[in-house]
Phi, psi and omega in degrees: 000314181298319179295323177294320179299315176308308185298314180304315175295327175298316184298314188288330178288325179293316176304320184288322179296316179298324178298314182293320175298320186292309183297324177295314176301317185287333180294328182288328180279326188266301192272334188228071179297159183292154176128314178261153180251357183207151181243119185221166173299151186307320182294340176249003179307319178303318182293328184277333169305318178295316184291327179291325179288322179293313184282329175299323177297318183289326171277000178288336181270071187252129185232116184245116183237083188295333179303334181245353181075041177231143171234131179228134181233118178055044178062020170251130182276132179240167179235147171261111176244135177303133181300309182314315184301338177248024177225248195292326177297313176300318175300309185299312182301317185285331173302322178284321180301313192257028183298329180294337182269357179098154183296320184295314179287322183294319177298325183293321178291320178296323186282328176306304186303305189298316181296310188292326176299308187294326180298316181287321183296320177304310187299307184304307181299322173300317184294316182293313184303314183298324181291309191291334186259359176057052177262135189253300184276154189301318181305306175305320176291320176295312188299338178288336177310299182303323187285323179297315181310313179296312184289334183271004174084012181289302182186174172260141188242131178234097183281122182283145186306331183289354186288149180214076180289067179267152189277049178209190186295345184276004183300126180216129172228132175238129187204157175252142167254083178302332183233045177307128181299329181289304179303319184293321178292328177292310188292323183292317178280008173058049174237143175238144179252156175270346179232168178292144188249349187277070182283307180289337167305306176300317178304306186299304185299316182289326177300312184298313183293320177303318182285330180292324192255346180066037186213146178300129175221151175218167185227148173234130177274122185261341175211149190214127183305322186293350174248013171099000171295166173290318181231151167273096197249136190229141169243130181234144190190164177298155187300320182281352175256343192305313182313316184302306180297316181298323181292325178294315185296320190295320185297313177302327188260036175057035176060031172284131188298126173256135187271120176288141178308142186296327179300335177289314183296313184291321178304311177303307185306306182299313180300318182290325177294316179296315173307307185291324177295312172315312185296311177297331180284317172309305181298316177304319179301313182300317182298306186299322176300311183296310179306318176297307184299317177296315177294331174287334174284319169300323176301312179297319178293324176292332182288318184295322183293316185296331183281349177265000186256121184277333178294114186297324182297313182292320177297324179294322176298325179290325179294327173296319185286328176296328171298321178294307179300327187285321179298336181271328181294323175299322176301312180293330179293306180303321174296318175297329182266353184263160173283329180270135178258002175234354184240127179261121168306102185307310187302312183291317183293310184294325178294313176300321181298309179301320180291322176301309186290323177298323176293328185282337181254086178279072183278148175268056179226150170266098185245114182271127170251125177248136176238126180232119175252122186226083174221146184296307184253114185285070180200142174220141171302148184302325180298333177268311187306322181294310183283338178291315188299311181299324180288324175295320180301308172312302187296313183289323177301312174309307187291320175301321185284313197239349194277334193233033173301127188073010182236153182264345191206159183189168178227131175246126182243123179246127179232128169235126186216167176254026166239081193291145180286351177268355182062010185244327189256192188260324188235156176219127174246129172239133179229119184220145170229162173260039186263209191280348172086166175279138179309119181299332173297341184272128165279094185301336181286349178226035180289152186262348181293138182303323179304303188284331175290322178299321183293316178305311181294328182278331174295312179308314180296331173275359180060041181238188180239158181226131187229135181254134176237117179243021175301321173226098185072221178226134184225120176253136171240124174241123176251131179212000000 
């Protein structure tokens, strides 16, 4: 029973295709008699008559030299390509290439490629032709398009009376391609499509007109002979206006879905993503800016509090907390001023941090601090940068406060590199001074001071190791 139904459907489809062929031939004789290469409303016919003479003169210089594999028209090299290779055969091949992605996605990819290629070719052909034929104003540039279209075998163009090709957002063209090479290829191959097939026609014509008017344009095929419609009909308009015209066409066609060219979908998606990304970047910048400001406010409040405290030890503890807060505020300041929201420029960060700590301890001593950053890529992710900055803050502060007691001068050396001393991890941070050194009776691994406890906790957070060398002064090596 199913086999019988299938045979009947095939038989009916063959009848439809034969009828389409017959109608196509009769259309040539009745509606589009020989002599003209384009059909336009009467009021603009003189412009297109002139274009027919201009383009006809261009194509009169045809030289076909198969012995050298060349076809030249007016000193321009052309190619002959079978229409079917760029229509139904192209579709069938790409459906096979992308069969693993499903028919819907494979079809979409194919349409994208055909439209985009044709649109660019249309623009480049127009640019070349306008220059060679010295066409200046938009209307004369556009009028050459349909005639050139006919001479190169794409299609005959029938521009409908409701068309208004003005050089602004109200630009609107509605036209038929009675003998579109794409629809004709499908019909000759006795194939019928469920969707419009004249994708390259839409792409090329919109590309030519876009180049002529110097403004973005796109075209949508709203009916197609290859799917059984009476005409291959197109609408052309600026991208942001095309939806309105397509909606009207859908309503007239009983709300049958009309496909907008895929490049528009991609462009809209790209624009939306760019706008969304820009909004998120702005928001993220604002967040980092506010976090930095809030941390600075906290620092200022602690400074005010410290100024009211007479006990030197308590005041010192508050100053240490201010240093820790400042080291985190610098991170957010760098993120706010940087393009990246996740990577910190290490050189800038460590330099700012060292300068801040140095200025915070107004000691009557000549202490030289040398900072050396030796990494291939000057960037560290925020999850590493914050604890690493806090570690540097603690170590450098301790050196400034305790390493040079009883001395007038000293040297602190800071090295940050991507050549760890253990040969296993990614980074190495070295902070060393030539001061008096740590009391050997103190077990730095079990120290009760908040600073050393914080350092051990942060090294653990970085999944690193810490080593102390007291041979000459104090030297901490942290691999992480």
